[in-house]
N, C-alpha and C positions, 0 to 999 in steps of 0.2 A: 755928320756929326754935330755940328751946329744946332740942326733943327732938334737933333733927340736932346741936346743939353737945355734947349729951350722948353720943351715938353716936361722935362723932369724939374726944371725950375719952377715951371706953372705949378707943378702938383706938390712939390716940396722945396720952397726956396731957400731954406736955411742950409740946405747941404751943399759942401764943395764938391761938385761932381767931376771937377778935373783930377781931384787926388783920392777921394774915397773909395775904397775897395772892399768895403763891407755894409752895401745898402741895404741887402737882406739880413745878412748875420747880426749887423750891429742896430737892426730895427729902426733904420731910417727910412725905409719903405716897407709898409706894413701890406697885409693882403688886399685890402681895398684900395690902396693906392696902386699896387701892383696891376689888380684888375684894370683900373683906370688909364694906366700906364698902356697897357697891353692892347686895349681900345684905341687910343691915339695913336700907338704905333702902327696899328693894322691900318687905320685911315691914313695916315701921312705917307708910309712907305708902300702901301699896296702888298702887304704882306698877310698871310695867315699864321698864326703862332700857334702851333700843335699844343695840346694839353702837356704832352710828353717832355716839352721844351721848357714848361713852366717850373724850373728848377732852381735854386739860389745861386748855382753855378753860373746860369746864364743872366742873372739880374744882381749879381755883387759889385758891378761897377759899371760906369756908362760905357766903358771900352768892352767889357763882355756884352753889353746890350747891342752895341753898334756890330761887334762880331756876329751875334746871332741874327741881327738884320741883314747884314750883308750875305750870310750863309743861306738865309731864306729866300732872298731875293734871287741867289744864284741858282737855287733848286727850283724854281718856278720857271 
């Protein structure tokens, strides 16, 4: 989770990822940032995020993103 927070902070440093639960809905992460985030996650955590998983519910908080990563790791 620490590495995920670090990646997020590199992309958008002004957001408090420990408490923010509306990263997409609150427009803290825009579409280009999400694409960069996905690329970083795939490289760092050795997962592939399918297009069907790229929905706001999976990216609205660091915790939700972490749950997505763990689930994808378990599926591989």
